Phi, psi and omega in degrees: 000120180270151179247144177287113181306136183260130178294125178258181171305321174306315187284336181259339180293164177290138186272154172313129179079010181281159189254014180245144177269199173290137181061035170074013184280152183294135172293177181296326186269001183264133181288136182287163182293162176299143175081015180229062177286149177282137172276158174290122181085340184234081178295136178095351184263141180276119170279129178268130178285146183284122173287164173288331176297323180286334174292324174271029190290310183302318182291320173295330177287320171296321174291333176279341173254027191292326178294324179289320178298320180294317182297320180268355178302329180299326186290314178300321173297317182292320175299319185288318184281323185265348185228304182295317176297308175302326179290322182280329178291330186292329177299310175298320186288332182298341184254013180243151159265123190196129178259021172090342186239308192276195181282149175277149178234122188285126181241357182067230180266018179299325178299316179287324177297325178287319179302313180307324182259007181274118183285342178285323175303308183289330176296316172313313179291320181292315174303320186292320188291315181299314183292325176292322173286321175301327190258317189287315179291314173291337183285317181284332185285316180298323183286325176289327179290315182296322178297312175311301185306311188291324177295335185265357175267159183251336184245157173057026176300321170300310181304320179289327176291318176291320175297326178284336187263347182300313184300332180280343172261003177276144178297132187295325177296319181295320182290316181295323178297319179295315175294332171288331180281323181289316183268019178302144188293319187262322181241017181289151177289324180299311176292333173295324181290317179297325175288325175297338176257021178053047172241160189280135179297149181251138180280075187301320191260004183227349177271153185296316187272322178302321182297320174297315182299323180293320179294314176302320182290328184291315180294318182295315183298325181288317191253356182294319178291330176299314178294322184293322182291327173297313179293328186287326175293327176286329178298314188291344175273000174276129185302141181283338178303326177300312176296319181296324179289321173300317174297314179303322183278355168100017180278144187271185186292323183286323177300316183297322181285326179276332178268337182238313188290309184293307174305317184283338169278359191294322172306313183287331178288328173295326179294317181287330176296327178291304179301317177295327178294311182298316185280324179293328182271001179247031174296125183219305192295320186297315177278337181290321180282319185285333187219016179288331185250009178282329182251103177293326184279330178225080189287162176053038173270345181103007181086189180303132184059023175051034188281344182247018177282100178265166190294323180290332177292321182290323177297319181290322182289327178284319188280320186248353173257323183256357175063033174257082188282327177302317176290330171294320181288325166310315181289326179291317184294319179292321177296321174304312177296326177298309175305316178299317181296321176285327175295319183294322185290323180297312180304322189282318189291321182282329183268002184295316181297322183287339181274352179283137183301000000 
């Protein structure tokens, strides 16, 4: 009786000199199949050759999207001609003496030397800083309070948002004329109310400090709602679970406000502080409309005692009333550096608590 031989490990395993590895895989000496080249450093991976089109990627993308670039090109052309070029030209103009008609005369740093010794310039800087503080601090505080109140309401929220945003889109000239009528010394609404209450009238438009208060009140009324809308958007982004957990732990409204709301709103507060600093230091239309036509011989002087003379109004007075465009350019660039310094200081002060361990 013959027996069938049983295949053992020796029968199925690789024989000596075989070109196959375990599980039938090709051995190191067996050529791989077509289309499976070995990549450098990554055995078994297929290397895809870089095409010429990929090497020309950026140029091909620009050529492919040229209609879109052509559609947005008018904005950049207008920006370059009417904004970028005038800004760069004022750098050159700050070192020249020019009345706008005759030939320019190079004077070097003489404009800046005269600016350093100009008492009216430093008066305008002081007025600008005082008006900025009187307007920005109450404006941001009222904006945050209004945002918290609107965020806590459940009805008429759309009406409140529109009502808050209307002053920021109203014509600034119209607002200044209205405030000039309300705070007029002789026929103003505020003094009429004071007289009806048997109180003495206040010289709003002739006293040094009341002039600054009127300008600051105008700026506060115009931009409080704008900042309140920004704060409201930040409040609505805070998860309500945080407030619910704080209430369950027994925290009151004040503790919740200072421990949850303020820390989570710090980036938005930083944004509003920077924007309010830049816009508040550039006050021009408010004093120009309120006091621009009162002095026929010395227009745009900032009212009695130059109490409302801001730095940009002083620039306008020098450049367009006195036709000294070189000195006006020097005023603008010096004030730009001052604004940059104040914005940097505000940025550091607001972010200081975040850097603490």
